[in-house]
C-alpha positions as CSV (number, residue, x, y, z in Angstrom):
1,M,6.6,17.6,-2.7
2,K,3.1,19.3,-3.3
3,R,1.1,20.9,-0.4
4,L,-2.3,19.6,0.6
5,V,-5.1,20.5,2.7
6,F,-6.1,17.5,5.0
7,L,-9.3,17.5,6.9
8,A,-9.4,14.9,10.1
9,E,-11.7,14.1,12.6
10,A,-10.7,15.8,15.8
11,I,-9.9,12.4,17.9
12,H,-7.6,11.8,15.0
13,L,-5.8,14.8,14.8
14,K,-5.5,14.5,18.4
15,H,-3.9,11.3,18.7
16,I,-1.5,12.0,15.7
17,K,-0.5,15.3,17.6
18,A,0.3,13.1,20.9
19,M,2.6,11.0,18.7
20,V,4.5,13.9,17.4
21,R,4.9,15.3,20.8
22,S,6.1,12.1,22.0
23,R,8.5,11.8,19.2
24,Q,7.1,8.8,17.5
25,F,6.9,11.0,14.3
26,P,8.8,14.2,13.3
27,S,5.6,16.0,12.2
28,V,2.0,15.6,11.5
29,S,3.1,15.6,7.9
30,A,5.6,13.0,8.2
31,F,2.7,10.9,9.8
32,L,0.4,11.4,7.1
33,R,3.1,10.9,4.4
34,E,4.0,7.3,5.9
35,A,0.1,6.7,6.5
36,V,-0.7,7.3,3.1
37,D,2.5,5.1,1.9
38,E,1.4,2.2,4.1
39,K,-2.1,2.3,2.6
40,L,-1.2,2.5,-0.9
41,R,0.9,-0.6,-0.2
42,R,-1.6,-2.6,1.3
43,L,-3.9,-1.6,-1.5
44,R,-1.3,-3.0,-4.1
45,Q,-0.6,-6.1,-2.2
46,E,-4.3,-6.7,-1.8
47,R,-4.7,-6.2,-5.5
48,L,-1.8,-8.5,-6.4
49,E,-3.2,-11.1,-3.9
50,A,-6.4,-10.7,-6.0
51,Q,-4.7,-11.2,-9.4
52,V,-2.9,-14.0,-8.1
53,A,-6.1,-15.8,-6.9
54,S,-8.1,-15.2,-10.2
55,Y,-5.0,-16.4,-11.9
56,C,-4.8,-19.7,-9.9
57,A,-8.5,-20.0,-10.3
58,E,-8.4,-20.1,-13.8
59,G,-5.9,-22.9,-13.7
60,Y,-2.8,-21.2,-14.8
61,G,-1.0,-21.5,-11.0
62,D,-0.4,-25.3,-12.0
63,E,1.8,-24.6,-14.9
64,D,4.7,-22.8,-13.6
65,R,4.5,-22.5,-9.5
66,D,7.6,-19.9,-9.5
67,L,5.9,-17.6,-12.2
68,V,2.6,-17.3,-10.8
69,E,2.8,-13.8,-9.1
70,F,4.7,-12.3,-12.0
71,Q,2.5,-13.5,-14.6
72,A,-0.8,-12.6,-12.6
73,F,-0.5,-8.9,-13.2
74,D,0.3,-6.8,-16.2
75,R,4.1,-6.4,-17.0
76,D,4.0,-2.6,-17.2
77,D,2.1,-2.3,-13.7
78,E,4.2,-0.7,-11.0
79,Q,4.2,-3.5,-9.2
80,C,6.6,-5.2,-11.4
81,D,9.3,-2.9,-10.3
82,R,8.5,-3.6,-6.5
83,M,8.7,-7.1,-6.4
């Protein structure tokens, strides 16, 4: 892991620390790692959905419904490994 300085709004930090105190998260760092993971997952999913929509809008989706998601993005993209 790499160390990172994170600037946050005071109210956000207050809420995060409250969740740590209530043992919802083991530490502020754990909260931030989970938040970043969640955001990256959501962005990958949104990108995939946009690519599938574009692929289908071009008429390719009707050719093979089972492969639409796989064919909609580059095969060496990280998403292929996660699907």
